[in-house]
BAKE-121696 format. One line per 5 residues: number of its first residue (from 1); their letters; for each residue x negated, y negated, z negated of C-alpha. Coordinates in nm, 2 decimals, decimal comma. Layout:
BAKE-121696
NUM> A> X:Y:Z; ...
END
This chain:
BAKE-121696
1> XXXXX> 3,54:3,03:-2,04; 3,30:2,76:-2,03; 3,31:2,50:-1,75; 3,03:2,25:-1,66; 3,02:1,96:-1,76
6> XXXXX> 2,82:1,72:-1,49; 2,71:1,39:-1,59; 2,65:1,12:-1,36; 2,31:0,91:-1,46; 2,19:0,75:-1,12
11> XXXXX> 2,40:0,49:-0,88; 2,28:0,23:-0,65; 2,36:-0,09:-0,81; 2,66:-0,30:-0,59; 2,78:-0,63:-0,69
16> XXXXX> 3,02:-0,48:-0,87; 2,87:-0,19:-1,05; 2,59:-0,46:-1,18; 2,41:-0,39:-1,47; 2,17:-0,57:-1,60
21> XXXXX> 1,99:-0,34:-1,90; 2,04:-0,02:-1,59; 1,90:-0,24:-1,34; 1,63:-0,33:-1,56; 1,53:-0,02:-1,75
26> XXXXX> 1,54:0,17:-1,37; 1,33:-0,10:-1,21; 0,98:-0,07:-1,40; 0,81:-0,31:-1,15; 1,07:-0,55:-1,23
31> XXXXX> 1,12:-0,53:-1,54; 0,73:-0,56:-1,58; 0,80:-0,94:-1,40; 0,98:-1,02:-1,74; 0,67:-1,11:-1,93
36> XXXXX> 0,68:-1,43:-1,72; 1,01:-1,54:-1,72; 1,26:-1,56:-2,03; 1,55:-1,54:-1,81; 1,87:-1,36:-1,93
41> XXXXX> 1,89:-1,24:-1,54; 1,58:-1,17:-1,42; 1,80:-0,84:-1,30; 2,03:-0,97:-1,13; 1,84:-1,25:-0,98
46> XXXXX> 1,59:-0,98:-0,81; 1,87:-0,76:-0,75; 2,07:-1,06:-0,53; 1,73:-1,10:-0,38; 1,60:-0,83:-0,31
51> XXXXX> 1,79:-0,54:-0,48; 2,10:-0,52:-0,25; 1,82:-0,46:0,09; 1,65:-0,24:-0,08; 1,93:-0,02:-0,18
56> XXXXX> 1,80:0,04:-0,55; 1,93:0,22:-0,79; 2,03:0,15:-1,20; 2,05:0,35:-1,48; 2,46:0,43:-1,60
61> XXXXX> 2,39:0,29:-1,89; 2,77:0,38:-1,99; 2,72:0,74:-1,97; 2,44:0,81:-2,19; 2,67:0,83:-2,47
66> XXXXX> 2,86:1,11:-2,33; 2,53:1,31:-2,23; 2,42:1,31:-2,61; 2,76:1,47:-2,70; 2,67:1,71:-2,43
71> XXXXX> 2,31:1,73:-2,53; 2,40:1,85:-2,88; 2,66:2,16:-2,80; 2,36:2,19:-2,56; 2,04:2,22:-2,72
76> XXXXX> 2,25:2,49:-2,99; 2,29:2,73:-2,75; 1,96:2,70:-2,67; 1,89:2,76:-3,05; 2,10:3,09:-3,05
81> XXXXX> 1,94:3,18:-2,73; 1,58:3,15:-2,85; 1,62:3,12:-3,25; 1,18:3,09:-3,26; 1,19:2,81:-3,05
86> XXXXX> 1,33:2,64:-3,39; 1,01:2,69:-3,59; 0,84:2,57:-3,31; 1,04:2,23:-3,22; 1,11:1,93:-3,40
91> XXXXX> 1,34:1,63:-3,33; 1,26:1,33:-3,14; 1,44:1,03:-3,10; 1,47:0,74:-2,93; 1,66:0,46:-2,74
96> XXXXX> 1,78:0,41:-2,40; 1,91:0,09:-2,31; 2,03:0,05:-2,70; 2,17:0,43:-2,67; 2,04:0,65:-2,95
101> XXXXX> 1,90:0,98:-2,86; 1,79:1,27:-3,05; 1,54:1,51:-2,80; 1,29:1,85:-2,94; 0,96:1,82:-2,88
106> XXXXX> 0,68:2,10:-2,97; 0,53:2,05:-3,29; 0,21:1,91:-3,35; 0,13:1,84:-2,96; -0,02:1,51:-3,00
111> XXXXX> 0,05:1,46:-2,63; 0,40:1,43:-2,60; 0,61:1,22:-2,54; 0,37:1,15:-2,20; 0,44:0,79:-2,10
116> XXXXX> 0,47:0,70:-1,78; 0,61:0,47:-1,50; 0,71:0,63:-1,21; 1,03:0,79:-1,26; 1,13:1,06:-0,98
121> XXXXX> 1,44:1,14:-0,99; 1,55:1,44:-0,72; 1,83:1,66:-0,62; 1,90:1,95:-0,61; 1,95:2,13:-0,30
126> XXXXX> 2,28:2,26:-0,24; 2,19:2,54:-0,31; 2,09:2,50:-0,65; 2,36:2,39:-0,64; 2,58:2,55:-0,61
131> XXXXX> 2,38:2,86:-0,87; 2,47:2,57:-1,14; 2,81:2,53:-1,06; 2,88:2,85:-1,01; 2,70:3,00:-1,36
136> XXXXX> 2,88:2,79:-1,62; 2,84:3,05:-1,89; 2,47:3,10:-1,77; 2,18:2,84:-1,94; 1,95:2,82:-1,70
141> XXXXX> 1,66:2,58:-1,73; 1,42:2,30:-1,51; 1,08:2,31:-1,60; 0,93:1,92:-1,50; 1,27:1,80:-1,39
146> XXXXX> 1,18:1,45:-1,39; 1,47:1,20:-1,38; 1,78:1,46:-1,29; 2,02:1,21:-1,12; 2,35:1,43:-1,25
151> XXXXX> 2,32:1,56:-1,64; 2,41:1,93:-1,66; 2,57:2,07:-1,98; 2,44:2,44:-1,83; 2,09:2,32:-1,74
156> XXXXX> 1,81:2,30:-2,03; 1,54:1,94:-1,85; 1,19:2,02:-1,99; 0,97:1,72:-1,91; 0,68:1,61:-2,07
161> XXXXX> 0,82:1,20:-2,11; 1,11:1,04:-2,25; 1,40:1,02:-1,99; 1,71:1,00:-2,00; 1,78:1,34:-1,86
166> XXXXX> 1,55:1,52:-2,12; 1,62:1,78:-2,39; 1,28:1,93:-2,44; 0,98:1,74:-2,44; 0,69:2,07:-2,38
171> XXXXX> 0,41:2,10:-2,12; 0,48:2,40:-1,85; 0,13:2,65:-2,01; 0,33:2,66:-2,37; 0,67:2,66:-2,34
176> XXXXX> 0,86:2,65:-2,67; 1,08:2,90:-2,58; 1,14:3,32:-2,66; 1,07:3,52:-2,43; 1,39:3,64:-2,24
181> XXXXX> 1,60:3,30:-2,27; 1,69:3,22:-1,96; 1,92:3,33:-1,68; 1,75:3,15:-1,42; 1,45:2,94:-1,39
186> XXXXX> 1,35:2,62:-1,17; 1,07:2,44:-1,14; 1,05:2,18:-0,82; 0,74:2,07:-0,68; 0,59:2,06:-1,02
191> XXXXX> 0,29:2,27:-1,03; 0,12:2,12:-0,80; 0,07:1,83:-1,07; -0,06:2,10:-1,37; -0,42:2,20:-1,46
196> XXXXX> -0,35:2,55:-1,47; -0,06:2,67:-1,22; -0,14:2,99:-1,21; -0,08:3,00:-1,64; 0,23:2,84:-1,56
201> XXXXX> 0,35:3,08:-1,36; 0,33:3,32:-1,64; 0,57:3,11:-1,87; 0,79:3,02:-1,60; 0,92:3,45:-1,56
206> XXXXX> 0,85:3,51:-1,95; 1,07:3,31:-2,04; 1,33:3,41:-1,82; 1,57:3,74:-1,84; 1,53:4,03:-1,72
211> XXXXX> 1,65:4,07:-1,38; 1,66:3,67:-1,37; 1,49:3,42:-1,06; 1,26:3,16:-1,09; 1,24:2,96:-0,78
216> XXXXX> 0,99:2,72:-0,75; 0,94:2,50:-0,53; 0,51:2,48:-0,46; 0,36:2,22:-0,19; 0,13:2,28:0,10
221> XXXXX> 0,09:2,01:0,33; 0,18:1,65:0,15; -0,04:1,34:0,04; -0,15:1,29:-0,30; 0,11:1,15:-0,42
226> XXXXX> 0,30:1,22:-0,81; 0,21:1,15:-1,18; -0,03:1,21:-1,42; -0,24:1,37:-1,11; -0,18:1,58:-0,85
231> XXXXX> -0,42:1,92:-0,85; -0,35:2,25:-0,61; -0,12:2,21:-0,31; -0,08:2,64:-0,18; -0,05:2,80:0,07
236> XXXXX> 0,29:3,07:0,09; 0,05:3,32:0,03; -0,12:3,18:-0,29; 0,20:3,04:-0,37; 0,32:3,38:-0,35
241> XXXXX> 0,01:3,51:-0,54; 0,02:3,34:-0,87; 0,33:3,52:-0,88; 0,30:3,86:-0,74; -0,01:3,96:-0,99
246> XXXXX> 0,23:3,88:-1,23; 0,33:4,24:-1,45; 0,71:4,17:-1,45; 0,73:4,03:-1,15; 0,95:4,30:-0,94
251> XXXXX> 0,89:4,12:-0,56; 0,86:3,76:-0,46; 1,03:3,69:-0,14; 0,97:3,33:0,01; 1,09:3,13:0,30
256> XXXXX> 1,05:2,71:0,34; 1,41:2,50:0,24; 1,52:2,24:0,40; 1,39:1,98:0,19; 1,03:2,19:0,24
261> XXXXX> 1,06:2,14:0,66; 0,74:2,03:0,84; 0,91:1,75:0,95; 0,87:1,58:0,54; 0,49:1,66:0,61
266> XXXXX> 0,48:1,47:0,95; 0,71:1,19:0,86; 0,52:1,15:0,50; 0,13:1,19:0,61; 0,25:0,93:0,93
271> XXXXX> 0,42:0,66:0,63; 0,16:0,70:0,41; -0,09:0,57:0,71; 0,09:0,32:0,73; 0,19:0,15:0,50
276> XXXXX> -0,23:0,16:0,41; -0,34:0,01:0,71; -0,43:-0,38:0,69; -0,15:-0,55:0,92; -0,32:-0,55:1,28
281> XXXXX> -0,44:-0,23:1,31; -0,04:-0,13:1,14; 0,13:-0,23:1,42; -0,11:-0,10:1,67; -0,08:0,29:1,50
286> XXXXX> 0,25:0,18:1,51; 0,24:0,10:1,88; 0,15:0,50:1,94; 0,32:0,79:2,09; 0,27:1,07:2,01
291> XXXXX> 0,11:1,17:2,36; -0,16:0,89:2,27; -0,22:1,10:1,99; -0,25:1,43:2,16; -0,40:1,32:2,42
296> XXXXX> -0,73:1,27:2,22; -0,95:1,45:2,01; -0,98:1,43:1,67; -1,30:1,31:1,68; -1,28:1,01:1,98
301> XXXXX> -0,92:0,95:1,71; -1,16:0,86:1,48; -1,32:0,55:1,64; -1,00:0,37:1,70; -0,93:0,07:1,51
306> XXXXX> -0,63:0,18:1,35; -0,81:0,48:1,18; -1,13:0,30:1,12; -0,93:0,05:0,90; -0,81:0,31:0,72
311> XXXXX> -1,02:0,28:0,40; -1,31:0,56:0,26; -1,04:0,46:-0,13; -0,71:0,55:0,14; -0,84:0,86:0,29
316> XXXXX> -0,86:1,14:0,01; -0,47:1,06:-0,03; -0,38:1,26:0,31; -0,69:1,37:0,49; -0,77:1,73:0,66
321> XXXXX> -0,98:1,84:0,32; -1,26:1,76:0,12; -1,62:1,87:0,15; -1,85:1,95:-0,24; -2,14:1,98:-0,26
326> XXXXX> -2,19:2,20:-0,61; -2,57:2,21:-0,81; -2,54:2,44:-1,06; -2,70:2,33:-1,37; -3,04:2,41:-1,40
END
């Protein structure tokens, strides 16, 4: 019986564990300062002054060689499960902090890899963690994985950018896998970032085995965020529709997980608003109580200084909606 290998990739930097290369790789904003500095200890200096207080993370460079070995074994298993993918994939070699990594990318797709610095490094919720842990002989797909804090031997991480946890470089609307390849598929907080989410939904269902499950987190009330773009939030009905209309879908269950609870929407919107105000209006905003807000109408609240100070450029990221005037071509 095969056991699941779980390799840590990220950790909070501490005085005892600090690693210059790993810190600069993960903290791209700090690395960018290197263009104006020649000091080899730039990362250490930033960590001592700011990083410790900000609880900054770093890449575990000492684990990268182990990840490379597990990736080779995992990709060999993938080719057994999906022999047709061999003709659709080619090698994509890169290095992370001097450690060689052999990824795979879709043949002939010049869009790949997509370079980006806004690294997503979310964790799985306990339910998904348990599924991966308890099914060590199964093979799962994580479509749009971002940078995973832990690298798992039974989860194929598909992304559009080269990251230390990435296995396959591909876009979700044209996956290089055979039909019925994976025992289960996860696509978490991804579909709002793709221009054709209904097409991606069809692909997710195509590559999972009959009887297998596709787990999707599709945001609804969230500010504009993420990379490279943010297109479509969805109501529960809209998210269900994307899958219920597909021929191969038996049924769709839906619920709000703890990580999608309304308190996340409330906290996120307030945080976005606060951070985009000038200092004086920011303090006024922070002094408000819930009662202060609910005691006035929306239009009167719009006349408050902390509301008027939110620039027109910033408003679309947290607006209640957008009005469109669409003119048909003559």
